[in-house]
VEXMAR-335047 format. One record per residue (C-alpha): residue number from 1; residue in one letter; chain; x, y, z. Coordinates in nm, 4 decimals. Example, Ala and Ser with C-alpha at 12.3 -4.5 7.8 and 13.67 -1.06 7.14 Angstrom:
BEGIN
@resi->1, resn->A, chain->A, xx->1.2300, yy->-0.4500, zz->0.7800
@resi->2, resn->S, chain->A, xx->1.3670, yy->-0.1060, zz->0.7140
//
This chain:
BEGIN
@resi->1, resn->M, chain->A, xx->1.2557, yy->-0.6588, zz->1.2973
@resi->2, resn->I, chain->A, xx->1.0111, yy->-0.7340, zz->1.0232
@resi->3, resn->V, chain->A, xx->1.1143, yy->-1.0561, zz->0.8132
@resi->4, resn->Q, chain->A, xx->0.9529, yy->-1.1226, zz->0.5000
@resi->5, resn->G, chain->A, xx->0.9613, yy->-1.4846, zz->0.3634
@resi->6, resn->R, chain->A, xx->0.8533, yy->-1.6610, zz->0.0542
@resi->7, resn->G, chain->A, xx->0.4811, yy->-1.5729, zz->0.0454
@resi->8, resn->T, chain->A, xx->0.4631, yy->-1.2440, zz->-0.1693
@resi->9, resn->T, chain->A, xx->0.5408, yy->-0.9381, zz->-0.0099
@resi->10, resn->R, chain->A, xx->0.2362, yy->-0.6678, zz->-0.0185
@resi->11, resn->L, chain->A, xx->0.3787, yy->-0.3128, zz->0.0133
@resi->12, resn->R, chain->A, xx->0.1799, yy->0.0014, zz->-0.0320
@resi->13, resn->Y, chain->A, xx->0.3384, yy->0.3334, zz->-0.1253
@resi->14, resn->R, chain->A, xx->0.1630, yy->0.6434, zz->-0.1805
@resi->15, resn->F, chain->A, xx->0.2935, yy->0.9165, zz->-0.4155
@resi->16, resn->T, chain->A, xx->0.2064, yy->1.2652, zz->-0.4411
@resi->17, resn->D, chain->A, xx->0.1114, yy->1.1903, zz->-0.8494
@resi->18, resn->L, chain->A, xx->0.2523, yy->0.9464, zz->-1.0956
@resi->19, resn->K, chain->A, xx->0.5265, yy->1.1651, zz->-1.2377
@resi->20, resn->H, chain->A, xx->0.6815, yy->1.1338, zz->-0.8645
@resi->21, resn->A, chain->A, xx->0.6271, yy->0.7484, zz->-0.8545
@resi->22, resn->R, chain->A, xx->0.8285, yy->0.7281, zz->-1.2081
@resi->23, resn->A, chain->A, xx->1.0843, yy->0.9398, zz->-1.0883
@resi->24, resn->H, chain->A, xx->1.1745, yy->0.6948, zz->-0.8387
@resi->25, resn->L, chain->A, xx->1.2504, yy->0.4119, zz->-1.0683
@resi->26, resn->H, chain->A, xx->1.6417, yy->0.3639, zz->-1.1329
@resi->27, resn->E, chain->A, xx->1.7644, yy->0.1900, zz->-1.4545
@resi->28, resn->A, chain->A, xx->2.1435, yy->-0.0293, zz->-1.3648
@resi->29, resn->G, chain->A, xx->2.2192, yy->-0.2953, zz->-1.5577
@resi->30, resn->G, chain->A, xx->1.9529, yy->-0.3607, zz->-1.7693
@resi->31, resn->R, chain->A, xx->1.7155, yy->-0.3657, zz->-1.4592
@resi->32, resn->A, chain->A, xx->1.4322, yy->-0.1336, zz->-1.3501
@resi->33, resn->L, chain->A, xx->1.4670, yy->-0.1044, zz->-0.9605
@resi->34, resn->F, chain->A, xx->1.2577, yy->0.0617, zz->-0.7099
@resi->35, resn->F, chain->A, xx->1.4235, yy->0.1416, zz->-0.3616
@resi->36, resn->V, chain->A, xx->1.2051, yy->0.0677, zz->-0.0181
@resi->37, resn->P, chain->A, xx->1.3058, yy->0.2804, zz->0.2713
@resi->38, resn->D, chain->A, xx->1.2182, yy->0.0867, zz->0.5779
@resi->39, resn->E, chain->A, xx->1.5604, yy->-0.0214, zz->0.7652
@resi->40, resn->K, chain->A, xx->1.3161, yy->-0.2731, zz->0.9700
@resi->41, resn->L, chain->A, xx->1.1714, yy->-0.4392, zz->0.6924
@resi->42, resn->R, chain->A, xx->1.3905, yy->-0.7537, zz->0.5927
@resi->43, resn->F, chain->A, xx->1.3423, yy->-1.0077, zz->0.2808
@resi->44, resn->L, chain->A, xx->1.4538, yy->-1.3659, zz->0.2352
@resi->45, resn->P, chain->A, xx->1.6825, yy->-1.3419, zz->-0.0854
@resi->46, resn->D, chain->A, xx->1.4707, yy->-1.3036, zz->-0.3932
@resi->47, resn->A, chain->A, xx->1.1447, yy->-1.2806, zz->-0.2447
@resi->48, resn->P, chain->A, xx->0.8903, yy->-1.2017, zz->-0.4436
@resi->49, resn->V, chain->A, xx->0.6858, yy->-0.8422, zz->-0.4023
@resi->50, resn->C, chain->A, xx->0.4023, yy->-0.7016, zz->-0.5153
@resi->51, resn->L, chain->A, xx->0.3982, yy->-0.3335, zz->-0.5112
@resi->52, resn->A, chain->A, xx->0.0625, yy->-0.1073, zz->-0.4594
@resi->53, resn->F, chain->A, xx->0.1232, yy->0.2699, zz->-0.6027
@resi->54, resn->S, chain->A, xx->-0.1713, yy->0.5312, zz->-0.5023
@resi->55, resn->F, chain->A, xx->-0.1594, yy->0.8784, zz->-0.5696
@resi->56, resn->E, chain->A, xx->-0.2623, yy->1.1866, zz->-0.4082
@resi->57, resn->T, chain->A, xx->-0.3900, yy->1.3168, zz->-0.6583
@resi->58, resn->G, chain->A, xx->-0.6571, yy->1.0341, zz->-0.7665
@resi->59, resn->D, chain->A, xx->-0.4648, yy->0.8963, zz->-1.0419
@resi->60, resn->V, chain->A, xx->-0.5336, yy->0.5065, zz->-1.1089
@resi->61, resn->P, chain->A, xx->-0.3109, yy->0.2729, zz->-0.8585
@resi->62, resn->R, chain->A, xx->-0.0664, yy->0.0911, zz->-1.0515
@resi->63, resn->L, chain->A, xx->0.0728, yy->-0.2333, zz->-0.9336
@resi->64, resn->L, chain->A, xx->0.3888, yy->-0.4021, zz->-0.9813
@resi->65, resn->H, chain->A, xx->0.5699, yy->-0.7158, zz->-0.9205
@resi->66, resn->G, chain->A, xx->0.9125, yy->-0.8159, zz->-0.8608
@resi->67, resn->H, chain->A, xx->1.1809, yy->-0.9458, zz->-0.5874
@resi->68, resn->A, chain->A, xx->1.3938, yy->-0.8282, zz->-0.3444
@resi->69, resn->A, chain->A, xx->1.7389, yy->-0.7457, zz->-0.5324
@resi->70, resn->G, chain->A, xx->1.9618, yy->-0.6281, zz->-0.2357
@resi->71, resn->S, chain->A, xx->1.9489, yy->-0.5006, zz->0.1229
@resi->72, resn->V, chain->A, xx->2.1050, yy->-0.2033, zz->0.2564
@resi->73, resn->E, chain->A, xx->2.1796, yy->-0.2482, zz->0.6342
@resi->74, resn->G, chain->A, xx->2.0441, yy->0.0582, zz->0.8364
@resi->75, resn->S, chain->A, xx->1.8434, yy->0.2171, zz->0.5175
@resi->76, resn->G, chain->A, xx->1.6164, yy->-0.0308, zz->0.3175
@resi->77, resn->T, chain->A, xx->1.5872, yy->-0.2648, zz->0.0586
@resi->78, resn->W, chain->A, xx->1.6198, yy->-0.2558, zz->-0.3646
@resi->79, resn->V, chain->A, xx->1.3151, yy->-0.4063, zz->-0.5315
@resi->80, resn->E, chain->A, xx->1.3837, yy->-0.5119, zz->-0.8650
@resi->81, resn->L, chain->A, xx->1.0654, yy->-0.4819, zz->-1.1083
@resi->82, resn->D, chain->A, xx->0.9468, yy->-0.7675, zz->-1.3531
@resi->83, resn->D, chain->A, xx->0.7640, yy->-0.5063, zz->-1.5715
@resi->84, resn->T, chain->A, xx->0.7372, yy->-0.1394, zz->-1.5467
@resi->85, resn->R, chain->A, xx->0.4527, yy->-0.1070, zz->-1.8113
@resi->86, resn->P, chain->A, xx->0.1779, yy->-0.0653, zz->-1.5257
@resi->87, resn->L, chain->A, xx->0.3419, yy->0.3115, zz->-1.4640
@resi->88, resn->G, chain->A, xx->0.2706, yy->0.4026, zz->-1.8620
@resi->89, resn->D, chain->A, xx->-0.0541, yy->0.6229, zz->-1.9463
@resi->90, resn->L, chain->A, xx->-0.3441, yy->0.4466, zz->-1.9507
@resi->91, resn->A, chain->A, xx->-0.6064, yy->0.4939, zz->-2.2118
@resi->92, resn->P, chain->A, xx->-0.9482, yy->0.5802, zz->-2.1662
@resi->93, resn->V, chain->A, xx->-1.0527, yy->0.2535, zz->-2.2472
@resi->94, resn->T, chain->A, xx->-0.8162, yy->0.0854, zz->-1.9935
@resi->95, resn->A, chain->A, xx->-1.0896, yy->0.1874, zz->-1.6878
@resi->96, resn->R, chain->A, xx->-1.2357, yy->-0.0761, zz->-1.5378
@resi->97, resn->K, chain->A, xx->-1.5521, yy->-0.0896, zz->-1.3519
@resi->98, resn->S, chain->A, xx->-1.3994, yy->-0.2580, zz->-1.0420
@resi->99, resn->V, chain->A, xx->-1.0387, yy->-0.1945, zz->-0.9238
@resi->100, resn->R, chain->A, xx->-0.7908, yy->-0.4732, zz->-0.9545
@resi->101, resn->A, chain->A, xx->-0.5906, yy->-0.5964, zz->-0.6060
@resi->102, resn->G, chain->A, xx->-0.2321, yy->-0.7431, zz->-0.6763
@resi->103, resn->C, chain->A, xx->-0.1970, yy->-1.1062, zz->-0.5706
@resi->104, resn->D, chain->A, xx->0.0653, yy->-1.3750, zz->-0.6764
@resi->105, resn->A, chain->A, xx->-0.1589, yy->-1.6796, zz->-0.6160
@resi->106, resn->P, chain->A, xx->-0.0266, yy->-2.0148, zz->-0.8140
@resi->107, resn->V, chain->A, xx->-0.3399, yy->-2.1142, zz->-1.1119
@resi->108, resn->E, chain->A, xx->-0.4222, yy->-2.4049, zz->-1.3090
@resi->109, resn->A, chain->A, xx->-0.5828, yy->-2.3275, zz->-1.6271
@resi->110, resn->R, chain->A, xx->-0.7771, yy->-2.5705, zz->-1.8332
@resi->111, resn->S, chain->A, xx->-0.9427, yy->-2.5577, zz->-2.1940
@resi->112, resn->E, chain->A, xx->-1.0231, yy->-2.8230, zz->-2.4205
@resi->113, resn->R, chain->A, xx->-0.6989, yy->-2.7991, zz->-2.5874
@resi->114, resn->R, chain->A, xx->-0.4568, yy->-2.7760, zz->-2.3238
@resi->115, resn->I, chain->A, xx->-0.3741, yy->-2.7330, zz->-1.9275
@resi->116, resn->A, chain->A, xx->-0.1156, yy->-2.5196, zz->-1.7887
@resi->117, resn->S, chain->A, xx->-0.0222, yy->-2.3368, zz->-1.4844
@resi->118, resn->G, chain->A, xx->0.1131, yy->-2.0137, zz->-1.4226
@resi->119, resn->H, chain->A, xx->0.0321, yy->-1.7024, zz->-1.1434
@resi->120, resn->M, chain->A, xx->-0.1941, yy->-1.4666, zz->-1.1138
@resi->121, resn->L, chain->A, xx->-0.1104, yy->-1.1220, zz->-1.0749
@resi->122, resn->D, chain->A, xx->-0.4237, yy->-0.9254, zz->-0.9871
@resi->123, resn->L, chain->A, xx->-0.7993, yy->-0.9754, zz->-0.9530
@resi->124, resn->S, chain->A, xx->-1.1186, yy->-0.8298, zz->-0.9044
@resi->125, resn->A, chain->A, xx->-1.4490, yy->-0.9334, zz->-0.9319
@resi->126, resn->G, chain->A, xx->-1.4706, yy->-0.9263, zz->-1.3088
@resi->127, resn->G, chain->A, xx->-1.1839, yy->-1.0645, zz->-1.4040
@resi->128, resn->A, chain->A, xx->-0.7774, yy->-1.1122, zz->-1.3458
@resi->129, resn->R, chain->A, xx->-0.4495, yy->-1.0661, zz->-1.5277
@resi->130, resn->L, chain->A, xx->-0.2336, yy->-1.4350, zz->-1.5042
@resi->131, resn->A, chain->A, xx->0.1181, yy->-1.4892, zz->-1.6343
@resi->132, resn->G, chain->A, xx->0.2795, yy->-1.7824, zz->-1.7737
@resi->133, resn->L, chain->A, xx->-0.0149, yy->-1.8885, zz->-1.9682
@resi->134, resn->A, chain->A, xx->0.1094, yy->-1.7779, zz->-2.3190
@resi->135, resn->D, chain->A, xx->-0.0064, yy->-2.0770, zz->-2.5040
@resi->136, resn->F, chain->A, xx->-0.4189, yy->-1.9277, zz->-2.4481
@resi->137, resn->S, chain->A, xx->-0.5902, yy->-1.6952, zz->-2.6946
@resi->138, resn->A, chain->A, xx->-0.8124, yy->-1.4635, zz->-2.6908
@resi->139, resn->G, chain->A, xx->-1.1721, yy->-1.6293, zz->-2.7017
@resi->140, resn->D, chain->A, xx->-1.0632, yy->-1.9334, zz->-2.4806
@resi->141, resn->R, chain->A, xx->-1.2668, yy->-2.0577, zz->-2.2268
@resi->142, resn->I, chain->A, xx->-1.0851, yy->-2.1747, zz->-1.9235
@resi->143, resn->E, chain->A, xx->-1.1426, yy->-2.3362, zz->-1.5870
@resi->144, resn->L, chain->A, xx->-0.9173, yy->-2.1645, zz->-1.3512
@resi->145, resn->R, chain->A, xx->-0.7920, yy->-2.3454, zz->-1.0332
@resi->146, resn->L, chain->A, xx->-0.6082, yy->-2.2078, zz->-0.7296
@resi->147, resn->L, chain->A, xx->-0.3434, yy->-2.4206, zz->-0.6113
@resi->148, resn->S, chain->A, xx->-0.1437, yy->-2.4955, zz->-0.2821
@resi->149, resn->A, chain->A, xx->0.1817, yy->-2.3676, zz->-0.2726
@resi->150, resn->D, chain->A, xx->0.3303, yy->-2.6885, zz->-0.3153
@resi->151, resn->R, chain->A, xx->0.1154, yy->-2.7547, zz->-0.6297
@resi->152, resn->L, chain->A, xx->-0.0190, yy->-3.1051, zz->-0.4774
@resi->153, resn->T, chain->A, xx->-0.3763, yy->-2.9548, zz->-0.4054
@resi->154, resn->F, chain->A, xx->-0.6258, yy->-2.7297, zz->-0.5445
@resi->155, resn->H, chain->A, xx->-0.9490, yy->-2.5489, zz->-0.5245
@resi->156, resn->D, chain->A, xx->-1.1754, yy->-2.4557, zz->-0.8206
@resi->157, resn->L, chain->A, xx->-1.1953, yy->-2.1032, zz->-0.8600
@resi->158, resn->S, chain->A, xx->-1.4184, yy->-1.9979, zz->-1.1409
@resi->159, resn->Y, chain->A, xx->-1.4563, yy->-2.0463, zz->-1.5033
@resi->160, resn->A, chain->A, xx->-1.3691, yy->-1.7782, zz->-1.7393
@resi->161, resn->R, chain->A, xx->-1.2916, yy->-1.6310, zz->-2.1201
@resi->162, resn->V, chain->A, xx->-0.9736, yy->-1.5282, zz->-2.2060
@resi->163, resn->V, chain->A, xx->-0.9896, yy->-1.1249, zz->-2.3426
@resi->164, resn->W, chain->A, xx->-0.6025, yy->-1.0516, zz->-2.4465
@resi->165, resn->S, chain->A, xx->-0.2775, yy->-1.2644, zz->-2.4854
@resi->166, resn->R, chain->A, xx->0.0109, yy->-1.0728, zz->-2.4729
@resi->167, resn->D, chain->A, xx->0.4094, yy->-1.1189, zz->-2.3508
@resi->168, resn->G, chain->A, xx->0.3484, yy->-1.4127, zz->-2.1870
@resi->169, resn->Q, chain->A, xx->0.0382, yy->-1.2963, zz->-1.9946
@resi->170, resn->V, chain->A, xx->-0.3440, yy->-1.3147, zz->-2.0799
@resi->171, resn->G, chain->A, xx->-0.6199, yy->-1.1181, zz->-1.9303
@resi->172, resn->V, chain->A, xx->-0.9610, yy->-1.3176, zz->-1.8237
@resi->173, resn->E, chain->A, xx->-1.3000, yy->-1.2201, zz->-1.7436
@resi->174, resn->F, chain->A, xx->-1.4928, yy->-1.4416, zz->-1.5050
@resi->175, resn->D, chain->A, xx->-1.8268, yy->-1.6011, zz->-1.6278
@resi->176, resn->R, chain->A, xx->-2.0771, yy->-1.4491, zz->-1.4498
@resi->177, resn->S, chain->A, xx->-2.2881, yy->-1.6890, zz->-1.5088
@resi->178, resn->D, chain->A, xx->-2.0829, yy->-1.9464, zz->-1.2846
@resi->179, resn->I, chain->A, xx->-2.2432, yy->-1.9072, zz->-0.9745
@resi->180, resn->V, chain->A, xx->-2.0357, yy->-2.1163, zz->-0.7845
@resi->181, resn->G, chain->A, xx->-1.7885, yy->-1.9575, zz->-0.9187
@resi->182, resn->R, chain->A, xx->-1.9052, yy->-1.5968, zz->-0.8752
@resi->183, resn->H, chain->A, xx->-1.8917, yy->-1.7098, zz->-0.4615
@resi->184, resn->A, chain->A, xx->-1.5181, yy->-1.8530, zz->-0.4835
@resi->185, resn->V, chain->A, xx->-1.4257, yy->-1.5293, zz->-0.6497
@resi->186, resn->T, chain->A, xx->-1.5817, yy->-1.3441, zz->-0.3813
@resi->187, resn->R, chain->A, xx->-1.4194, yy->-1.5257, zz->-0.0883
@resi->188, resn->F, chain->A, xx->-1.0835, yy->-1.5580, zz->-0.2797
@resi->189, resn->I, chain->A, xx->-1.0939, yy->-1.1661, zz->-0.3384
@resi->190, resn->A, chain->A, xx->-1.2027, yy->-1.1131, zz->0.0383
@resi->191, resn->A, chain->A, xx->-0.8868, yy->-1.3415, zz->0.1840
@resi->192, resn->N, chain->A, xx->-0.6521, yy->-1.1308, zz->-0.0395
@resi->193, resn->D, chain->A, xx->-0.7829, yy->-0.8050, zz->0.0922
@resi->194, resn->E, chain->A, xx->-0.7560, yy->-0.8835, zz->0.4495
@resi->195, resn->V, chain->A, xx->-0.3603, yy->-0.9310, zz->0.3591
@resi->196, resn->W, chain->A, xx->-0.3405, yy->-0.6048, zz->0.1946
@resi->197, resn->A, chain->A, xx->-0.4926, yy->-0.4582, zz->0.4754
@resi->198, resn->K, chain->A, xx->-0.2321, yy->-0.6070, zz->0.6556
@resi->199, resn->S, chain->A, xx->0.0358, yy->-0.5111, zz->0.4733
@resi->200, resn->W, chain->A, xx->0.3472, yy->-0.2590, zz->0.5017
@resi->201, resn->E, chain->A, xx->0.2450, yy->0.1193, zz->0.3716
@resi->202, resn->V, chain->A, xx->0.4152, yy->0.4295, zz->0.3729
@resi->203, resn->L, chain->A, xx->0.3619, yy->0.7963, zz->0.2666
@resi->204, resn->H, chain->A, xx->0.6475, yy->0.9609, zz->0.0546
@resi->205, resn->P, chain->A, xx->0.6987, yy->1.2905, zz->0.1411
@resi->206, resn->P, chain->A, xx->0.5618, yy->1.5181, zz->-0.0934
@resi->207, resn->S, chain->A, xx->0.8349, yy->1.8210, zz->-0.0859
@resi->208, resn->G, chain->A, xx->1.1347, yy->1.8618, zz->-0.2452
@resi->209, resn->C, chain->A, xx->1.1979, yy->1.5345, zz->-0.4169
@resi->210, resn->D, chain->A, xx->1.2402, yy->1.4641, zz->-0.7902
@resi->211, resn->G, chain->A, xx->1.3632, yy->1.1122, zz->-0.7359
@resi->212, resn->G, chain->A, xx->1.7259, yy->1.1811, zz->-0.6447
@resi->213, resn->C, chain->A, xx->1.6239, yy->1.1553, zz->-0.2869
@resi->214, resn->E, chain->A, xx->1.9510, yy->1.1588, zz->-0.0471
@resi->215, resn->A, chain->A, xx->1.7978, yy->0.8540, zz->0.1512
@resi->216, resn->E, chain->A, xx->1.8188, yy->0.6411, zz->-0.1226
@resi->217, resn->P, chain->A, xx->2.1580, yy->0.4712, zz->-0.1559
@resi->218, resn->P, chain->A, xx->2.3246, yy->0.3561, zz->-0.4807
@resi->219, resn->P, chain->A, xx->2.1756, yy->0.0760, zz->-0.6547
@resi->220, resn->P, chain->A, xx->2.3058, yy->-0.2684, zz->-0.6463
@resi->221, resn->R, chain->A, xx->2.5172, yy->-0.4352, zz->-0.9297
@resi->222, resn->R, chain->A, xx->2.3429, yy->-0.7554, zz->-1.0994
@resi->223, resn->D, chain->A, xx->2.5625, yy->-0.9945, zz->-0.8857
@resi->224, resn->E, chain->A, xx->2.4640, yy->-0.8350, zz->-0.5444
@resi->225, resn->R, chain->A, xx->2.2045, yy->-1.0950, zz->-0.3694
@resi->226, resn->A, chain->A, xx->1.9319, yy->-0.9591, zz->-0.1128
@resi->227, resn->A, chain->A, xx->2.0837, yy->-1.0154, zz->0.2347
@resi->228, resn->A, chain->A, xx->1.7556, yy->-1.0371, zz->0.4503
@resi->229, resn->G, chain->A, xx->1.7767, yy->-1.1600, zz->0.7914
@resi->230, resn->R, chain->A, xx->2.1425, yy->-1.1248, zz->0.8098
@resi->231, resn->S, chain->A, xx->2.2983, yy->-0.9264, zz->1.0546
//
């Protein structure tokens, strides 16, 4: 049995194509749910989850965040997704020079006007996507710090510029002239990649499945909580 704790769980899931992945999203009680079919994988209640969807067709990989919503004995775990927009169609301008990797690192952002803390949802050598920093606007120059889990200590990451801000999230571009920051970002990416390399991975069967897999149990009700680690 593999018990996943409060640190963000990384899961890699490979589908045939984007349409195949979309077919496995389930709407229940106003929530978007995805089933992880592994009876040996266990989660603590509400444990944060980062899902990396990749595709046999070579489509752009998608990163989704959520939390454990309910386990099914002998079958797997339901994950409630925070936002399904990453599974939408991407415009050509969305393409980036470097691939982003998912993470869930607590961060602090400082500008001349304000200080706020949030979470880094994904990053690449060129930039990152942050949640919980709604008060920042496009064009703001900020200093990013990585916070410890207890938020009592920090490590400087990089100076950056806010490129966009919407729905409580911001996209930032790292300052390439910040040499110390470039090295810090490179080290952080290497550490994050190492975690992903050891993460759980599965290839979904490509044939005869339109999202209604017989292996998937009924989605949990809203009042059902993850029962990870319980027998």
